[in-house]
C-alpha positions as CSV (number, residue, x, y, z in Angstrom):
1,K,200.2,171.6,30.7
2,N,197.7,174.3,30.5
3,L,194.5,171.9,30.8
4,D,191.1,172.3,31.5
5,F,189.3,169.6,33.4
6,F,185.6,168.4,33.8
7,D,182.9,166.8,34.0
8,I,179.0,166.4,35.5
9,S,178.6,164.6,38.2
10,L,175.5,162.1,39.6
11,I,177.8,161.5,42.5
12,D,175.5,163.6,44.6
13,G,172.0,162.8,42.5
14,Y,170.7,164.4,40.0
15,N,168.0,166.7,38.7
16,V,167.9,168.4,35.6
17,P,169.3,167.0,32.3
18,M,172.3,169.1,31.1
19,S,175.3,169.2,28.5
20,F,178.4,170.6,29.7
21,L,180.2,171.5,26.1
22,P,183.3,172.4,24.2
23,A,182.1,175.8,22.4
24,P,181.4,175.0,18.7
25,G,185.2,175.5,16.9
26,S,187.1,174.6,20.0
27,P,190.0,172.3,19.0
28,G,192.6,169.8,21.2
29,C,188.8,168.8,23.3
30,P,189.9,165.0,22.3
31,K,186.8,163.5,23.9
32,G,183.9,167.0,23.5
33,G,182.3,166.9,26.5
34,P,180.3,165.5,28.6
35,Q,175.5,165.5,28.2
36,C,173.6,164.5,30.1
37,P,169.9,165.1,28.2
38,R,168.0,162.2,30.0
39,V,165.1,163.7,33.0
40,I,166.1,160.3,34.3
41,T,163.5,161.5,37.8
42,P,161.0,159.5,36.6
43,H,162.7,156.0,37.1
44,C,165.0,156.7,39.5
45,P,164.4,154.5,42.6
46,N,162.2,154.9,44.9
47,E,164.2,155.1,47.5
48,L,166.0,157.5,46.3
49,R,163.9,159.7,45.1
50,A,163.1,163.3,46.3
51,A,161.7,166.2,45.6
52,G,162.3,167.9,41.8
53,G,164.8,164.7,41.3
54,C,166.6,161.4,43.0
55,N,169.1,161.5,45.9
56,N,172.2,159.2,45.7
57,A,173.0,156.4,47.7
58,C,175.5,157.9,49.6
59,T,172.9,160.7,51.4
60,V,170.3,157.6,52.0
61,F,172.0,155.2,53.9
62,K,175.2,156.8,55.2
63,E,177.0,154.0,53.8
64,D,181.0,153.6,53.3
65,R,180.2,151.3,49.5
66,Y,178.4,154.0,48.5
67,C,180.1,156.4,49.9
68,C,183.7,155.6,48.7
69,T,185.0,156.1,53.1
70,G,186.0,154.0,55.9
71,S,186.7,150.9,54.9
72,A,185.4,151.4,51.7
73,A,187.8,154.5,50.4
74,N,190.3,152.3,48.5
75,N,188.6,149.8,47.5
76,C,185.7,151.6,46.2
77,G,183.3,150.3,43.0
78,P,180.0,150.8,41.6
79,T,177.2,149.6,42.7
80,D,173.3,148.7,42.0
81,Y,172.5,152.7,42.4
82,S,175.6,154.0,40.7
83,R,175.0,151.4,37.6
84,F,172.0,153.1,37.1
85,F,173.0,156.5,36.9
86,K,175.3,155.2,34.6
87,G,172.7,154.3,32.8
88,Q,171.2,156.6,32.4
89,C,173.8,159.6,31.9
90,S,176.7,157.1,30.7
91,D,178.8,160.1,30.3
92,A,178.9,161.8,34.2
93,Y,180.6,160.4,36.9
94,S,178.1,158.3,38.4
95,Y,180.7,156.9,42.2
96,P,183.4,158.7,43.4
97,K,186.3,156.1,41.3
98,D,184.6,156.8,37.7
99,D,187.5,159.4,36.8
100,A,188.4,156.6,33.8
101,T,185.1,157.3,31.8
102,S,184.1,160.7,33.0
103,T,187.0,163.7,33.4
104,Y,187.2,165.3,30.1
105,T,189.7,167.9,29.6
106,C,190.7,170.6,26.7
107,P,193.3,173.1,26.3
108,G,193.2,175.7,29.1
109,G,190.9,179.4,28.2
110,T,188.5,176.7,26.2
111,N,185.2,178.3,26.0
112,Y,182.8,176.2,26.6
113,Q,178.5,176.2,26.5
114,V,176.8,174.7,29.9
115,I,172.8,174.0,29.0
116,F,170.6,172.8,30.7
117,C,167.6,171.1,30.1
118,P,168.8,171.1,26.4
């Protein structure tokens, strides 16, 4: 099929709230689009805090279980940190294997509205 696949990702961290939605009146988008309207920086775990946002656990700790690499490449699941991000922005990717709840589709050629700080 001719589909657009799109998402909001918190895998590499977070800095601003946003939404990524099909333009009004766009047909054939079964789940609509992802939104992350919350300002989560003030709630970021201390160890992930960065200037203007939150780092991800992979960047900070460089461990396979957070990066879904090496020994965890085929057995990667959510961690306490990815659960924090998912709890703040349920539509967004929170770790590399989070496809089931975080991938959106629309027919190819759909117009979108990407809004920062909605």
